[in-house]
N, C-alpha and C positions, 0 to 999 in steps of 0.2 A: 491426334492432337495437331494443331496448326500453330505457327508462331502468332503470339498475341500482340495487341497494341502495347506500346511501351509502358503503360501503367497497369497492365493486367498480368496477373500471375498465371503460370501454367496450372491447369486444373488437376492438382493432386491433393488429396485430403491432408497428408502429413508434410507437405511443403507449403510454406506460407509466402515465400518471396522468390519463387522460381520463375525466371523470365528469359525468353529467348532474346538475344541481342539483335535479331533481325527486325527489319521494318522501320528503321530510323532514317529519316531524310538526311542526306549529306550535301555539302556545299556545291558539289559538281552535278547535282541533280539526280544522282543515284540514291538508292536506299541500301542499307546494310542487309546482308543475306541471312535468312533463317537457316536453322539446322546446322549451324557452324559452331556457335558458342552459346552456352546457357549459364546464367548466374543463378545461385540459389542459397538458401540457408542450409543448415547441416542435414545430413542424410541418415541420421541415427534412429529415426522412428518409422522408417518406411515399411509398409507391408509388402509381402512378396508380389502381389499384383501391381503395386506401384513401381517396384523395381522393373518388372516386365514392361510396364508402360514407358519407362525411361529408355529401356533398350529399344523398344519399338519406335521411339522418337528419334532414333539413330545415335544416341549417346553411347560412346565406347570408352571414353576416358574421363576420369574424375580427378580433379586437383583440389586437395583439401588444404586450405590456407591457414588452418588453425594451428596453434602450438602443439607440440608433442603431447603435453598434458591433456589438452582438450580432446585431441584425437584418440588418446588412450582411454580417457574417462567416458567419452561418448562416441564410440567407434562407428564409422560409416557402415551401413548395411552392405553397401556395394563393395567394400574393401576386399572381401574374400570371395566375391562372385567372379569366377573365371572369365565371364563374358566382358568384364570391364578392366581397363588398366587403371590402377589407383596409385596416386602419388600424394604424399603428405609433404608440402613445402611451406612451412610457416613464414609469414611475412613479418611477424614479431615473435620473439621467444618468450614473452610474458604470458602468464596465465590470465586470459581475458575473463575467466569466470570469477576471479578473486579480486574483489574491490579493495582488498587490503594490500594487494601487490603495489609496490612503489610506482611502477609504470602506470597502472590504472588509477592510482591515487592522484597522479599528476594530471591525467586526463580529466578526472572529476573536478580538479581545482582550476582547470583552464577550459579547454573545449576539444571536441572531436576534431575540429579543423587543425588545431595544433598537433594532434596525434597524427593526422594524415601527413602533415609537413614533416614531422619527425620520421615517419615511415619512409617517405620519399627520400629523405637525406641519409638514412641509416640502413636501409634495406635494399640498396641498389642491386647487390648480388642476388638477393632472393627474387626480386622482380625479374632479373635476367633469367634465372633458373625456371621460373614459372613460364615465362614467355617462350623460352627455347623448348620447354616440354610441350607446349602447344604446337610449336612448329614441327616437332618430331613425331607428332601423332596425326598422321595425314588421314586416317580412316575414321569416318564418322564425326559426330559432334563432341566437343569437349565441354564438360560441366565443371565450373569452378565455384567454390563456396567457402564461407567461413561459418560462424555460429548462427548469425541472424541474416546474413546475406546483404548487409548494408555498408559495412566499413571497409574491411580488407577486400571483400568482393567488389565493393563500389569503386575502389581504386583501380583494380584491373579493368573493370568496365569502362571507367573514364579514360584510361589509356587507349583502349581500342577505339572508343568513339572519337577522341581527339585525333587519332591517326586518320580516321575516315572522314574527318571534316564535319562531324555532327555539331550543330550549334551549341554554344555553351548554355543557352537557355534550356535546350532539351536535355543536356547532360545533367544540369542542376535539377530539373524536374524529375528525370529518371532516378536520380539519387534520392530526392526528397520524398518520393512516394513510398519508399521502403517502410517508413514507420507506419503508414496506413495499412500496409500489408502484414506487418509483424506484430500489430497491437496485441493480438491474442497470445502470441508466443512470448512476448516480453512482459505481459501483464503481471505474472507472478513475481518477476524480478522487481518491477516497479512497486508492487505492493509490499515487498520486504525490504525496501531501502528508503532512506531519508530523501526528502524532496530535492536536496542539492545534488543528488546522484542521478536523478531521473533523466537528465539531458543526454547521458551517454547511451540511453536506450532509444533515443529519437534519431531522426535524420534531418535536422533543420538545414534548410538551403544554405544558411550562412557558413556551414562547415565546408561544403564543396566550393562556395565562393571564396573562402579563405585559401583553400588549396590552389585554386586557379589564379588567384592574385599572386601567390608564391611562385607559380609557374611563370607568370609574366615577369616578376621581379628578377628571378634567378636564371630562367631558361628562355628568355625572350619570347615567352608565350608559345613556345614550340615544343611539343611533346617529344619530337625527334631529338632535340638537343638533350633532353633528359635521358632518353633511351641510349644515346651515344655515351653519355656520362656513366650509364650503367654497364657499358661494355658491349652493347649490341652494334653490329655493323649495319651500314646502310642497306645492304642486301637483306639482312634479317628483318630490319624495320619495314622494308617494302613488302616482304613476305607476310609479315603480321598484318599489315594493312590489307593485303590481298585475301587474307583468310576470311575477312568479313565483307569484302566487296565483290 
């Protein structure tokens, strides 16, 4: 497999939203490097040959951003494979599978963009843990994922792209295409919920636009300011940037 264009998924039958973060143009004329970071949906339905293909792709570390409940209910196939380092670092402690959960009910009543802002403001320690885990895993590529690979995964992706100087237009597009990729995955959830719930299974561009507007308002439009607020040092921030450049 080779890194795909930003709107193409890695070709695995049981991964719908797996994409290498490489190949994105940056403001300084460079492009982000492939085989460093991969985003995806959950790894709970992979066949053995698909696991082998991820290993052959150079993936050595998996960071599961789902809650403990999600990770236990739908365990990653790679979690017990000794070839991979597996970490479960939830960005939110709510059960994203449960639309009756108070946190998810609030998202349903508002927007995913509001949820992203809430996560930015209340999960700084968890962001720092995820990012430091990536820094401490120097060998091979790191794959990070949530359930559908669009929300929590989309936030980590946006942080790296902002650090590298990827245009906001491309960041928003990279986020928004997720729904096109996961339609088949979320179709049963949409079929079993009321219309007012359906927006949480989408990836409307307005959600990422809302988060970026918050970044402008509170952090001077500079993701480094946010990362410092999360406790990361300038040296760590530069190392994260260099991970993808």
